[in-house]
VOBA-1610 file (N, C-alpha, C; in pm, whole numbers, padded with zeros to 5 digits, always signed):
BEGIN
Unk+12342+06382+10603Unk+12229+06474+10611Unk+12098+06395+10626Unk+12019+06431+10727Unk+11889+06367+10748Unk+11798+06393+10629Unk+11741+06283+10574Unk+11655+06297+10457Unk+11535+06387+10486Unk+11494+06392+10611Unk+11380+06477+10646Unk+11415+06625+10627Unk+11540+06655+10630Unk+11584+06793+10613Unk+11630+06825+10471Unk+11600+06738+10377Unk+11634+06763+10237Unk+11506+06797+10160Unk+11516+06900+10074Unk+11403+06945+09994Unk+11449+06968+09851Unk+11355+06957+09759Unk+11390+06988+09620Unk+11421+07138+09603Unk+11341+07222+09670Unk+11363+07366+09665Unk+11358+07424+09806Unk+11450+07517+09834Unk+11442+07593+09960Unk+11432+07741+09924Unk+11336+07810+09985Unk+11318+07954+09965Unk+11349+08023+10096Unk+11449+08109+10095Unk+11493+08178+10216Unk+11438+08320+10213Unk+11352+08353+10309Unk+11293+08486+10315Unk+11145+08484+10282Unk+11065+08541+10372Unk+10920+08540+10352Unk+10862+08675+10319Unk+10937+08756+10243Unk+10880+08881+10192Unk+10801+08856+10066Unk+10778+08961+09988Unk+10694+08949+09869Unk+10752+08848+09768Unk+10883+08853+09743Unk+10941+08764+09641Unk+10939+08619+09687Unk+10974+08593+09813Unk+10975+08456+09863Unk+10835+08397+09867Unk+10739+08475+09913Unk+10602+08425+09923Unk+10540+08402+09784Unk+10563+08496+09693Unk+10508+08479+09559Unk+10570+08361+09486Unk+10702+08342+09504Unk+10766+08230+09440Unk+10714+08098+09496Unk+10700+08088+09627Unk+10647+07967+09689Unk+10505+07940+09636Unk+10424+08043+09630Unk+10286+08028+09582Unk+10283+07980+09436Unk+10365+08039+09351Unk+10362+08007+09210Unk+10416+07866+09183Unk+10518+07824+09255Unk+10568+07688+09239Unk+10463+07586+09284Unk+10406+07610+09402Unk+10307+07516+09455Unk+10180+07512+09371Unk+10146+07623+09310Unk+10021+07633+09234Unk+10032+07574+09095Unk+10153+07537+09052Unk+10172+07482+08920Unk+10178+07330+08927Unk+10088+07260+08857Unk+10085+07112+08863Unk+10218+07046+08826Unk+10300+07114+08750Unk+10431+07059+08709Unk+10516+07022+08830Unk+10496+07096+08942Unk+10581+07078+09060Unk+10509+07003+09172Unk+10402+06931+09136Unk+10319+06865+09238Unk+10398+06765+09322Unk+10499+06704+09264Unk+10576+06604+09337Unk+10708+06660+09396Unk+10724+06791+09390Unk+10843+06854+09445Unk+10821+06895+09590Unk+10922+06883+09671Unk+10913+06929+09812Unk+10976+07067+09822Unk+10906+07156+09890Unk+10949+07295+09902Unk+10955+07335+10048Unk+11062+07403+10087Unk+11076+07456+10222Unk+11081+07609+10212Unk+10997+07676+10291Unk+10999+07823+10301Unk+11044+07860+10441Unk+11154+07930+10450Unk+11208+07972+10580Unk+11183+08121+10595Unk+11106+08156+10698Unk+11075+08295+10727Unk+11131+08330+10864Unk+11198+08444+10873Unk+11252+08489+11002Unk+11139+08519+11100Unk+11032+08576+11048Unk+10913+08606+11128Unk+10791+08601+11037Unk+10684+08560+11094Unk+10556+08554+11019Unk+10498+08694+11014Unk+10480+08746+10893Unk+10430+08884+10878Unk+10280+08887+10890Unk+10231+08968+10983Unk+10087+08977+11005Unk+10042+09120+11033Unk+10117+09216+10981Unk+10079+09357+10999Unk+10096+09429+10867Unk+10035+09548+10858Unk+10044+09626+10735Unk+10171+09712+10743Unk+10285+09651+10709Unk+10413+09719+10727Unk+10458+09799+10607Unk+10387+09787+10493Unk+10424+09863+10375Unk+10311+09865+10275Unk+10323+09954+10177Unk+10225+09964+10071Unk+10298+09947+09937Unk+10243+09865+09850Unk+10304+09845+09718Unk+10214+09905+09611Unk+10273+09981+09521Unk+10198+10041+09410Unk+10265+10011+09279Unk+10186+10005+09173Unk+10236+09975+09040Unk+10129+10014+08938Unk+10170+10023+08813Unk+10071+10049+08706Unk+10055+09924+08623Unk+09935+09905+08571Unk+09904+09783+08496Unk+09796+09818+08395Unk+09805+09760+08275Unk+09709+09795+08168Unk+09588+09700+08166Unk+09600+09585+08230Unk+09490+09490+08233Unk+09468+09441+08375Unk+09367+09358+08392Unk+09347+09297+08522Unk+09457+09193+08546Unk+09514+09193+08664Unk+09618+09097+08697Unk+09565+08983+08781Unk+09652+08889+08815Unk+09609+08772+08891Unk+09600+08799+09041Unk+09631+08923+09083Unk+09616+08962+09223Unk+09507+09066+09241Unk+09417+09073+09145Unk+09315+09177+09142Unk+09228+09177+09265Unk+09204+09058+09322Unk+09112+09050+09438Unk+09168+09115+09563Unk+09298+09145+09567Unk+09352+09212+09685Unk+09397+09356+09655Unk+09361+09407+09537Unk+09390+09547+09506Unk+09305+09635+09601Unk+09371+09722+09671Unk+09303+09807+09770Unk+09240+09931+09707Unk+09307+09987+09605Unk+09257+10109+09542Unk+09320+10121+09404Unk+09246+10179+09310Unk+09299+10207+09175Unk+09272+10353+09143Unk+09355+10408+09055Unk+09340+10546+09010Unk+09356+10551+08858Unk+09285+10647+08795Unk+09290+10665+08650Unk+09358+10796+08609Unk+09368+10890+08701Unk+09426+11021+08672Unk+09553+11041+08755Unk+09644+11124+08700Unk+09767+11149+08771Unk+09810+11295+08750Unk+09909+11335+08831Unk+09954+11473+08829Unk+10104+11474+08856Unk+10177+11557+08777Unk+10319+11578+08798Unk+10339+11728+08821Unk+10428+11762+08916Unk+10453+11904+08943Unk+10598+11928+08974Unk+10650+12041+08922Unk+10779+12094+08965Unk+10757+12244+08986Unk+10863+12315+09016Unk+10848+12459+09048Unk+10780+12538+08937Unk+10811+12503+08809Unk+10763+12582+08697Unk+10695+12498+08590Unk+10645+12381+08629Unk+10578+12294+08531Unk+10472+12209+08600Unk+10355+12203+08539Unk+10245+12122+08592Unk+10189+12036+08479Unk+10152+11914+08510Unk+10092+11827+08408Unk+09988+11738+08473Unk+09861+11757+08432Unk+09755+11663+08466Unk+09742+11567+08350Unk+09733+11438+08376Unk+09721+11344+08266Unk+09642+11222+08303Unk+09578+11165+08202Unk+09506+11039+08216Unk+09605+10925+08204Unk+09591+10824+08290Unk+09685+10713+08289Unk+09654+10609+08181Unk+09542+10621+08114Unk+09504+10527+08008Unk+09621+10501+07911Unk+09650+10376+07880Unk+09576+10251+07903Unk+09605+10184+08037Unk+09675+10257+08126Unk+09712+10198+08255Unk+09615+10241+08365Unk+09617+10167+08471Unk+09563+10208+08598Unk+09675+10199+08702Unk+09673+10290+08795Unk+09770+10284+08905Unk+09703+10210+09019Unk+09772+10109+09074Unk+09707+10018+09168Unk+09787+10009+09299Unk+09713+09991+09408Unk+09775+09979+09539Unk+09738+09846+09602Unk+09838+09780+09661Unk+09816+09662+09744Unk+09874+09689+09883Unk+09796+09669+09984Unk+09844+09684+10121Unk+09904+09549+10163Unk+10018+09556+10228Unk+10094+09434+10255Unk+10018+09333+10341Unk+09937+09382+10435Unk+09864+09289+10520Unk+09767+09205+10437Unk+09700+09268+10342Unk+09609+09195+10253Unk+09686+09090+10174Unk+09805+09128+10126Unk+09888+09036+10049Unk+09933+08919+10137Unk+09985+08944+10257Unk+10033+08838+10344Unk+09920+08740+10377Unk+09804+08794+10409Unk+09691+08707+10444Unk+09646+08624+10324Unk+09640+08685+10209Unk+09599+08617+10086Unk+09694+08502+10055Unk+09825+08528+10056Unk+09923+08426+10019Unk+09929+08316+10125Unk+09935+08353+10251Unk+09948+08252+10357Unk+09826+08161+10362Unk+09708+08217+10337Unk+09588+08136+10335Unk+09595+08027+10228Unk+09650+08063+10113Unk+09663+07968+10004Unk+09778+07871+10023Unk+09888+07918+10084Unk+10000+07828+10106Unk+09964+07713+10199Unk+09869+07738+10290Unk+09828+07631+10382Unk+09766+07511+10311Unk+09720+07532+10188Unk+09650+07424+10117Unk+09745+07330+10041Unk+09874+07364+10038Unk+09970+07286+09959Unk+10048+07190+10047Unk+10026+07058+10027Unk+10088+06958+10111Unk+10239+06944+10085Unk+10285+06986+09966Unk+10426+06971+09934Unk+10513+07082+09998Unk+10446+07181+10060Unk+10518+07294+10119Unk+10534+07278+10269Unk+10656+07300+10317Unk+10685+07306+10460Unk+10728+07447+10493Unk+10667+07508+10595Unk+10705+07642+10638Unk+10764+07638+10778Unk+10875+07705+10797Unk+10936+07714+10930Unk+10968+07859+10960Unk+10956+07894+11087Unk+10996+08027+11134Unk+11134+08013+11199Unk+11234+08064+11132Unk+11372+08048+11175Unk+11456+08154+11107Unk+11578+08171+11150Unk+11667+08273+11092Unk+11781+08206+11019Unk+11794+08240+10890Unk+11901+08185+10808Unk+12035+08246+10851Unk+12133+08159+10876Unk+12265+08204+10915Unk+12364+08199+10800Unk+12351+08099+10712Unk+12447+08080+10606Unk+12383+08001+10492Unk+12417+08043+10368Unk+12376+07971+10250Unk+12502+07935+10171Unk+12521+07808+10145Unk+12640+07765+10071Unk+12607+07643+09988Unk+12650+07647+09863Unk+12631+07536+09770Unk+12489+07483+09777Unk+12470+07364+09832Unk+12335+07306+09841Unk+12288+07294+09985Unk+12332+07388+10070Unk+12301+07379+10212Unk+12261+07514+10269Unk+12160+07510+10356Unk+12116+07630+10429Unk+12124+07603+10579Unk+12198+07685+10649Unk+12212+07671+10793Unk+12130+07777+10861Unk+12042+07737+10953Unk+11962+07831+11031Unk+12004+07822+11179Unk+11938+07901+11262Unk+11968+07896+11405Unk+11935+07760+11463Unk+11837+07691+11406Unk+11788+07566+11462Unk+11838+07441+11392Unk+11855+07448+11260Unk+11885+07324+11184Unk+11972+07352+11064Unk+12011+07244+10997Unk+12079+07252+10867Unk+11993+07178+10767Unk+11966+07244+10653Unk+11883+07185+10548Unk+11964+07175+10421Unk+11931+07078+10337Unk+11996+07065+10207Unk+11890+07072+10098Unk+11936+07109+09976Unk+11840+07124+09866Unk+11914+07120+09732Unk+11842+07082+09629Unk+11896+07087+09494Unk+11906+07231+09445Unk+11804+07311+09478Unk+11799+07450+09435Unk+11759+07540+09550Unk+11826+07654+09564Unk+11803+07746+09676Unk+11775+07886+09621Unk+11674+07950+09676Unk+11636+08086+09636Unk+11641+08175+09761Unk+11708+08288+09753Unk+11721+08372+09872Unk+11690+08518+09842Unk+11605+08576+09925Unk+11571+08718+09916Unk+11640+08797+10026Unk+11739+08739+10090Unk+11808+08803+10203Unk+11920+08892+10149Unk+11905+09021+10166Unk+12000+09118+10114Unk+12124+09125+10199Unk+12240+09124+10134Unk+12369+09144+10204Unk+12414+09288+10180Unk+12386+09381+10272Unk+12417+09522+10246Unk+12567+09550+10239Unk+12649+09467+10301Unk+12794+09491+10299Unk+12847+09486+10156Unk+12809+09384+10082Unk+12856+09373+09942Unk+12812+09493+09860Unk+12694+09545+09889Unk+12639+09656+09812Unk+12711+09787+09844Unk+12725+09816+09973Unk+12776+09947+10012Unk+12928+09956+10020Unk+12995+09843+10022Unk+13140+09846+10026Unk+13202+09860+09887Unk+13126+09824+09782Unk+13179+09837+09645Unk+13165+09982+09597Unk+13249+10022+09503Unk+13248+10159+09451Unk+13220+10165+09301Unk+13206+10048+09238Unk+13191+10046+09093Unk+13057+10103+09048Unk+12952+10076+09127Unk+12819+10123+09090Unk+12766+10214+09201Unk+12715+10333+09164Unk+12660+10421+09269Unk+12540+10359+09335Unk+12521+10391+09461Unk+12407+10342+09538Unk+12334+10464+09599Unk+12220+10495+09540Unk+12131+10593+09604Unk+12027+10514+09684Unk+11972+10577+09783Unk+11866+10512+09860Unk+11737+10590+09843Unk+11632+10518+09808Unk+11499+10579+09804Unk+11439+10559+09942Unk+11444+10664+10022Unk+11397+10651+10161Unk+11280+10746+10185Unk+11190+10702+10270Unk+11064+10777+10282Unk+10994+10744+10414Unk+10906+10836+10451Unk+10804+10811+10554Unk+10670+10846+10489Unk+10573+10760+10506Unk+10440+10785+10456Unk+10340+10786+10569Unk+10247+10879+10565Unk+10140+10887+10664Unk+10004+10887+10596Unk+09916+10803+10645Unk+09777+10809+10601Unk+09704+10902+10695Unk+09648+11008+10638Unk+09575+11106+10720Unk+09426+11102+10690Unk+09350+11136+10788Unk+09204+11149+10772Unk+09167+11294+10802Unk+09116+11366+10701Unk+09085+11507+10718Unk+08938+11528+10754Unk+08908+11642+10812Unk+08768+11675+10841Unk+08694+11716+10714Unk+08765+11781+10622Unk+08703+11825+10497Unk+08726+11723+10385Unk+08640+11730+10284Unk+08661+11650+10164Unk+08756+11728+10071Unk+08884+11704+10084Unk+08985+11787+10018Unk+09069+11710+09916Unk+09037+11584+09890Unk+09114+11504+09795Unk+09026+11456+09681Unk+09087+11441+09565Unk+09021+11381+09450Unk+09055+11231+09453Unk+08959+11145+09482Unk+08988+11003+09502Unk+09030+10928+09376Unk+09023+10995+09258Unk+09063+10927+09135Unk+09193+10985+09078Unk+09261+11071+09153Unk+09380+11141+09099Unk+09496+11136+09199Unk+09605+11073+09156Unk+09724+11068+09240Unk+09816+11184+09205Unk+09899+11222+09299Unk+10011+11311+09270Unk+10132+11220+09259Unk+10164+11186+09137Unk+10268+11086+09112Unk+10405+11133+09162Unk+10441+11254+09124Unk+10563+11317+09175Unk+10535+11466+09187Unk+10559+11522+09306Unk+10542+11665+09328Unk+10672+11722+09382Unk+10747+11789+09293Unk+10875+11851+09331Unk+10857+11992+09383Unk+10734+12039+09391Unk+10709+12176+09432Unk+10715+12188+09586Unk+10831+12151+09639Unk+10859+12157+09782Unk+11004+12207+09796Unk+11047+12245+09915Unk+11189+12283+09933Unk+11279+12164+09902Unk+11363+12177+09799Unk+11446+12064+09753Unk+11579+12055+09827Unk+11632+12167+09872Unk+11751+12169+09957Unk+11869+12095+09892Unk+11880+12107+09760Unk+11996+12050+09691Unk+11997+11900+09676Unk+11881+11835+09698Unk+11871+11688+09688Unk+11742+11654+09614Unk+11742+11543+09544Unk+11621+11495+09477Unk+11522+11447+09583Unk+11415+11519+09598Unk+11310+11485+09695Unk+11176+11534+09643Unk+11069+11465+09684Unk+10936+11501+09635Unk+10829+11446+09727Unk+10708+11495+09708Unk+10591+11440+09776Unk+10515+11350+09679Unk+10455+11247+09737Unk+10383+11143+09660Unk+10251+11126+09733Unk+10137+11150+09665Unk+10009+11153+09733Unk+09912+11057+09667Unk+09855+10966+09746Unk+09759+10868+09699Unk+09629+10884+09777Unk+09530+10953+09720Unk+09401+10968+09788Unk+09328+10833+09796Unk+09280+10800+09915Unk+09205+10677+09935Unk+09054+10703+09934Unk+09016+10828+09961Unk+08878+10870+09953Unk+08881+11024+09946Unk+08765+11088+09957Unk+08762+11234+09949Unk+08827+11299+10070Unk+08838+11228+10183Unk+08897+11289+10301Unk+09011+11208+10363Unk+09060+11110+10286Unk+09169+11026+10340Unk+09274+11006+10230Unk+09403+11014+10268Unk+09508+10998+10169Unk+09638+10953+10235Unk+09720+10886+10155Unk+09857+10853+10194Unk+09949+10961+10137Unk+10021+11030+10225Unk+10120+11128+10182Unk+10258+11075+10217Unk+10344+11072+10119Unk+10477+11012+10138Unk+10584+11115+10100Unk+10675+11140+10191Unk+10788+11229+10167Unk+10906+11139+10129Unk+10956+11154+10006Unk+11051+11060+09949Unk+11176+11133+09902Unk+11292+11072+09926Unk+11419+11126+09881Unk+11497+11020+09806Unk+11575+11062+09705Unk+11673+10979+09638Unk+11810+11034+09680Unk+11876+10975+09775Unk+12004+11026+09821Unk+12082+10915+09889Unk+12204+10946+09928Unk+12289+10846+09992Unk+12264+10835+10142Unk+12224+10946+10204Unk+12214+10953+10350Unk+12068+10958+10393Unk+12034+10879+10493Unk+11899+10877+10548Unk+11880+10992+10647Unk+11755+11021+10678Unk+11720+11127+10774Unk+11666+11067+10903Unk+11662+11148+11007Unk+11588+11106+11126Unk+11440+11109+11093Unk+11364+11021+11156Unk+11221+11012+11128Unk+11152+11147+11137Unk+11188+11228+11235Unk+11117+11355+11256Unk+11132+11449+11139Unk+11246+11441+11066Unk+11263+11527+10949Unk+11160+11499+10842Unk+11133+11370+10818Unk+11029+11333+10722Unk+10892+11384+10766Unk+10864+11360+10893Unk+10733+11397+10949Unk+10711+11548+10940Unk+10816+11625+10970Unk+10805+11771+10965Unk+10772+11819+10824Unk+10832+11756+10722Unk+10806+11797+10585Unk+10664+11760+10542Unk+10616+11644+10586Unk+10477+11607+10555Unk+10382+11706+10620Unk+10410+11740+10746Unk+10324+11833+10818Unk+10321+11971+10751Unk+10437+12016+10704Unk+10444+12145+10634Unk+10363+12142+10505Unk+10371+12031+10434Unk+10299+12018+10306Unk+10146+12017+10330Unk+10104+11947+10434Unk+09961+11938+10462Unk+09899+12075+10491Unk+09980+12168+10541Unk+09928+12301+10571Unk+09874+12371+10446Unk+09920+12327+10328Unk+09871+12385+10202Unk+09737+12326+10159Unk+09694+12221+10224Unk+09571+12149+10188Unk+09458+12189+10283Unk+09341+12227+10232Unk+09232+12270+10321Unk+09164+12152+10391Unk+09238+12090+10483Unk+09189+11970+10551Unk+09082+12001+10653Unk+09083+12123+10710Unk+08994+12155+10820Unk+09036+12086+10948Unk+09158+12041+10952Unk+09208+11960+11063Unk+09216+11813+11022Unk+09308+11741+11078Unk+09326+11601+11037Unk+09391+11522+11150Unk+09388+11389+11133Unk+09461+11301+11226Unk+09536+11198+11143Unk+09652+11156+11196Unk+09732+11052+11132Unk+09682+10917+11181Unk+09641+10830+11090Unk+09585+10701+11132Unk+09681+10583+11105Unk+09780+10604+11017Unk+09880+10501+10994Unk+10010+10568+10951Unk+10120+10497+10973Unk+10251+10547+10928Unk+10337+10430+10881Unk+10412+10451+10776Unk+10507+10350+10731Unk+10638+10418+10696Unk+10747+10345+10705Unk+10878+10399+10673Unk+10953+10294+10592Unk+11029+10339+10490Unk+11097+10244+10406Unk+11226+10298+10349Unk+11305+10206+10295Unk+11433+10241+10233Unk+11462+10136+10127Unk+11472+10180+10001Unk+11492+10090+09888Unk+11621+10127+09817Unk+11717+10035+09803Unk+11839+10067+09731Unk+11815+10086+09582Unk+11869+10195+09527Unk+11860+10221+09383Unk+12001+10208+09327Unk+12025+10099+09258Unk+12161+10070+09210Unk+12159+09969+09097Unk+12259+09975+09014Unk+12280+09876+08908Unk+12387+09775+08948Unk+12419+09769+09076Unk+12513+09669+09126Unk+12473+09532+09075Unk+12572+09453+09036Unk+12546+09322+08974Unk+12516+09215+09082Unk+12396+09224+09138Unk+12353+09122+09234Unk+12357+08985+09170Unk+12329+08980+09039Unk+12318+08851+08972Unk+12451+08775+08967Unk+12562+08845+08988Unk+12690+08776+08988Unk+12708+08686+09112Unk+12616+08702+09209Unk+12617+08615+09324Unk+12539+08485+09301Unk+12476+08472+09183Unk+12402+08351+09152Unk+12498+08239+09109Unk+12459+08117+09137Unk+12535+08000+09093Unk+12441+07906+09020Unk+12487+07789+08984Unk+12401+07696+08911Unk+12284+07648+08996Unk+12297+07654+09130Unk+12187+07605+09212Unk+12146+07704+09323Unk+12197+07827+09320Unk+12156+07931+09413Unk+12117+08055+09334Unk+11996+08107+09359Unk+11949+08227+09290Unk+11904+08332+09392Unk+11957+08452+09380Unk+11913+08565+09461Unk+11787+08623+09398Unk+11687+08652+09479Unk+11559+08700+09426Unk+11519+08829+09497Unk+11415+08896+09445Unk+11370+09020+09505Unk+11474+09129+09496Unk+11471+09223+09592Unk+11570+09328+09594Unk+11712+09272+09605Unk+11727+09162+09677Unk+11858+09098+09693Unk+11912+09043+09562Unk+11823+09021+09464Unk+11864+08970+09334Unk+11868+09076+09227Unk+11850+09204+09266Unk+11850+09312+09168Unk+11719+09324+09094Unk+11609+09278+09153Unk+11480+09285+09085Unk+11413+09422+09099Unk+11463+09506+09188Unk+11412+09642+09198Unk+11455+09722+09076Unk+11364+09800+09018Unk+11401+09887+08904Unk+11497+09993+08955Unk+11623+09992+08908Unk+11725+10080+08966Unk+11692+10228+08961Unk+11632+10275+08851Unk+11609+10418+08834Unk+11486+10472+08906Unk+11398+10384+08951Unk+11274+10429+09014Unk+11249+10371+09153Unk+11305+10254+09181Unk+11280+10188+09309Unk+11154+10102+09308Unk+11080+10098+09196Unk+10961+10014+09190Unk+11003+09867+09188Unk+10935+09787+09271Unk+10978+09649+09291Unk+10866+09548+09274Unk+10748+09575+09326Unk+10645+09472+09338Unk+10605+09410+09207Unk+10577+09490+09105Unk+10531+09435+08979Unk+10643+09356+08909Unk+10767+09398+08931Unk+10879+09323+08875Unk+10893+09188+08945Unk+10870+09184+09076Unk+10868+09057+09148Unk+10757+08968+09093Unk+10642+09027+09071Unk+10527+08953+09021Unk+10560+08888+08886Unk+10616+08964+08795Unk+10646+08910+08662Unk+10766+08815+08663Unk+10867+08846+08743Unk+10988+08762+08746Unk+10962+08628+08813Unk+10875+08622+08913Unk+10844+08491+08974Unk+10768+08403+08873Unk+10683+08465+08792Unk+10615+08388+08688Unk+10718+08333+08588Unk+10809+08419+08545Unk+10912+08376+08449Unk+11004+08271+08509Unk+11033+08285+08637Unk+11123+08188+08703Unk+11060+08050+08710Unk+10931+08042+08737Unk+10864+07913+08740Unk+10874+07844+08605Unk+10855+07919+08497Unk+10871+07860+08364Unk+11015+07821+08336Unk+11108+07900+08385Unk+11250+07870+08368Unk+11288+07739+08439Unk+11231+07718+08557Unk+11264+07596+08634Unk+11225+07470+08558Unk+11124+07479+08477Unk+11078+07362+08400Unk+11181+07320+08295Unk+11274+07411+08262Unk+11373+07381+08159Unk+11497+07312+08217Unk+11504+07307+08352Unk+11613+07239+08420Unk+11750+07295+08379Unk+11759+07427+08371Unk+11883+07494+08338Unk+11949+07550+08463Unk+12079+07579+08462Unk+12147+07638+08580Unk+12084+07771+08616Unk+12064+07795+08746Unk+11996+07916+08790Unk+12069+08043+08748Unk+12201+08040+08735Unk+12275+08160+08700Unk+12243+08208+08558Unk+12174+08125+08480Unk+12133+08165+08347Unk+12003+08245+08345Unk+11938+08256+08461Unk+11808+08325+08466Unk+11831+08476+08477Unk+11751+08551+08402Unk+11748+08696+08419Unk+11874+08770+08381Unk+11922+08747+08260Unk+12042+08816+08214Unk+12009+08967+08197Unk+12110+09052+08217Unk+12090+09196+08204Unk+12060+09235+08058Unk+11986+09344+08040Unk+11950+09390+07907Unk+11984+09538+07890Unk+11940+09597+07782Unk+11974+09737+07754Unk+11912+09833+07855Unk+11801+09795+07917Unk+11737+09882+08015Unk+11823+09894+08141Unk+11895+09787+08175Unk+11991+09795+08284Unk+12094+09901+08254Unk+12138+09909+08128Unk+12238+10008+08090Unk+12182+10148+08095Unk+12056+10168+08052Unk+11991+10299+08063Unk+11985+10342+08210Unk+11945+10251+08295Unk+11937+10281+08439Unk+12074+10316+08495Unk+12175+10244+08448Unk+12311+10268+08495Unk+12356+10411+08463Unk+12333+10456+08340Unk+12370+10592+08304Unk+12289+10695+08382Unk+12161+10668+08399Unk+12076+10762+08474Unk+12125+10777+08618Unk+12159+10666+08682Unk+12208+10674+08821Unk+12346+10734+08830Unk+12429+10712+08729Unk+12560+10778+08726Unk+12542+10931+08725Unk+12450+10979+08641Unk+12424+11122+08630Unk+12362+11174+08760Unk+12260+11103+08811Unk+12188+11151+08929Unk+12275+11151+09054Unk+12361+11051+09067Unk+12445+11044+09186Unk+12554+11153+09183Unk+12597+11189+09063Unk+12699+11293+09052Unk+12640+11431+09076Unk+12515+11451+09034Unk+12448+11580+09048Unk+12308+11557+09103Unk+12303+11523+09229Unk+12173+11485+09290Unk+12073+11599+09293Unk+12123+11719+09296Unk+12031+11834+09298Unk+11956+11850+09167Unk+12000+11779+09063Unk+11944+11792+08929Unk+11824+11699+08905Unk+11787+11617+09005Unk+11682+11518+08987Unk+11550+11576+08942Unk+11508+11687+09003Unk+11380+11748+08965Unk+11380+11791+08820Unk+11492+11847+08774Unk+11501+11890+08633Unk+11500+11771+08537Unk+11565+11662+08576Unk+11563+11542+08491Unk+11423+11490+08471Unk+11347+11479+08580Unk+11211+11428+08571Unk+11119+11528+08500Unk+11143+11657+08523Unk+11061+11758+08453Unk+11081+11746+08302Unk+11206+11733+08256Unk+11233+11718+08113Unk+11164+11594+08056Unk+11164+11487+08136Unk+11102+11363+08093Unk+10954+11383+08067Unk+10883+11451+08159Unk+10739+11467+08145Unk+10702+11581+08052Unk+10790+11677+08033Unk+10763+11787+07941Unk+10768+11740+07796Unk+10857+11647+07765Unk+10890+11617+07625Unk+10840+11480+07578Unk+10769+11407+07665Unk+10721+11275+07626Unk+10581+11253+07679Unk+10505+11170+07607Unk+10371+11137+07655Unk+10381+11042+07774Unk+10295+11055+07873Unk+10298+10963+07987Unk+10291+10817+07945Unk+10216+10787+07839Unk+10203+10649+07792Unk+10341+10593+07755Unk+10421+10673+07683Unk+10556+10630+07643Unk+10647+10618+07763Unk+10634+10712+07857Unk+10717+10708+07978Unk+10693+10579+08056Unk+10569+10546+08080Unk+10538+10426+08157Unk+10577+10299+08081Unk+10563+10302+07952Unk+10604+10189+07869Unk+10756+10171+07879Unk+10828+10281+07878Unk+10974+10278+07893Unk+11013+10224+08030Unk+10949+10273+08132Unk+10979+10226+08269Unk+10940+10081+08289Unk+10843+10033+08211Unk+10806+09892+08214Unk+10901+09805+08132Unk+10998+09870+08063Unk+11093+09801+07978Unk+11026+09728+07862Unk+10922+09795+07807Unk+10849+09740+07693Unk+10850+09837+07574Unk+10932+09939+07580Unk+10941+10037+07471Unk+11026+09987+07359Unk+11015+10051+07242Unk+11102+10016+07129Unk+11219+10114+07122Unk+11310+10088+07029Unk+11431+10168+07020Unk+11401+10316+06987Unk+11301+10338+06901Unk+11269+10477+06864Unk+11216+10552+06987Unk+11128+10488+07062Unk+11073+10553+07182Unk+11187+10580+07284Unk+11278+10488+07294Unk+11391+10506+07386Unk+11482+10620+07341Unk+11499+10633+07210Unk+11578+10743+07157Unk+11513+10877+07192Unk+11380+10883+07178Unk+11307+11005+07213Unk+11319+11037+07362Unk+11314+10935+07446Unk+11332+10955+07588Unk+11469+11014+07617Unk+11573+10957+07556Unk+11710+11003+07581Unk+11729+11147+07533Unk+11661+11184+07428Unk+11672+11322+07377Unk+11612+11424+07473Unk+11533+11380+07570Unk+11471+11468+07665Unk+11571+11534+07758Unk+11684+11466+07778Unk+11777+11508+07880Unk+11895+11590+07821Unk+11976+11642+07910Unk+12101+11707+07872Unk+12195+11600+07822Unk+12210+11594+07690Unk+12285+11483+07628Unk+12429+11479+07677Unk+12488+11595+07699Unk+12631+11597+07738Unk+12654+11524+07869Unk+12560+11534+07964Unk+12576+11465+08093Unk+12583+11314+08070Unk+12496+11263+07985Unk+12489+11120+07964Unk+12606+11070+07878Unk+12652+11154+07786Unk+12769+11117+07707Unk+12892+11106+07796Unk+12907+11199+07890Unk+13021+11193+07983Unk+13014+11063+08067Unk+12892+11032+08114Unk+12874+10909+08194Unk+12905+10786+08109Unk+12864+10790+07983Unk+12890+10678+07891Unk+13039+10657+07870Unk+13113+10764+07844Unk+13256+10752+07820Unk+13329+10706+07947Unk+13284+10754+08061Unk+13348+10711+08186Unk+13329+10562+08204Unk+13208+10513+08178Unk+13181+10369+08191Unk+13263+10288+08089Unk+13269+10340+07968Unk+13341+10270+07863Unk+13488+10254+07898Unk+13548+10362+07942Unk+13693+10355+07969Unk+13722+10284+08101Unk+13621+10272+08186Unk+13640+10191+08308Unk+13605+10045+08286Unk+13566+10012+08159Unk+13531+09876+08126Unk+13424+09820+08217Unk+13308+09887+08215Unk+13200+09842+08305Unk+13165+09695+08274Unk+13115+09628+08384Unk+13084+09487+08368Unk+12939+09462+08344
//
């Protein structure tokens, strides 16, 4: 192996997890003498997605926050809740701002080599691309293998799929400080689906039609539902100025079992997406920080990020939701009816205590979760 093609660390994939990991390694003086290779299939230079998350304090990416909100709203057919997000703020980062911010800083690190190439194979301490073969002591990959995910039957796989449109209205018809976090007051058609609305100003907003289901729709189906929803809003007429489309796997599949002592799966490919909600960005942010500290301990990569009790909660929730997908709106309604938003967000952040978690579990139809629990127990879940 050519020494020029050997690196201390190789990062495969230039999405949020790969870029953040490269940035955090390079930005830490501990790794100043380490050589890092970042392999990206394509250089991202467009606003291809929007990331949102809640946070109680200022974060280290505050300078690229596009918009923040302090108020929120939940709706179902027979329940409404307006609530203050305190102590949290809901924050939005547009991907183009993120890509430009990270790439600008990556250029300043001499220990980093970036190549635009397509990874063909990752094995042991070797990465094969279309152009070359590289070797490394440690390899990190955010490249998802959908075959392993969808061919297995042990863990249900729902897909959080959506189309979002940013519209500009003639009238000032939006409250720029209030999001519609989840709005189930739409035709549900026997599937968990809702509208998600993020006002960017008094006359501009991102409207996202989102489903939790196994089967995707044609693009026009999403667009038609957004169009129908907008008719309820006194826009005075509007135009669509941006559109995005996405699909996030919601599953407790053990991605981590693909890790070895020197290969670690990261991002969605590593199971870093919150299985019960599909939220990913803030988990990537925190896990890349934790991973950098873990690397300083010189321990086998497969020891990083062991599953915890929240993985088990998500597992039971997805077992119930996949078996009775039409029940999703009722599950979320019970959650918001019987718990304070502060406790809910704390629970979803995996920072709640056992008593709070017990209260959360009491919100639901206990028999459904008991049945799911017994099924998992007798199937000897892993």
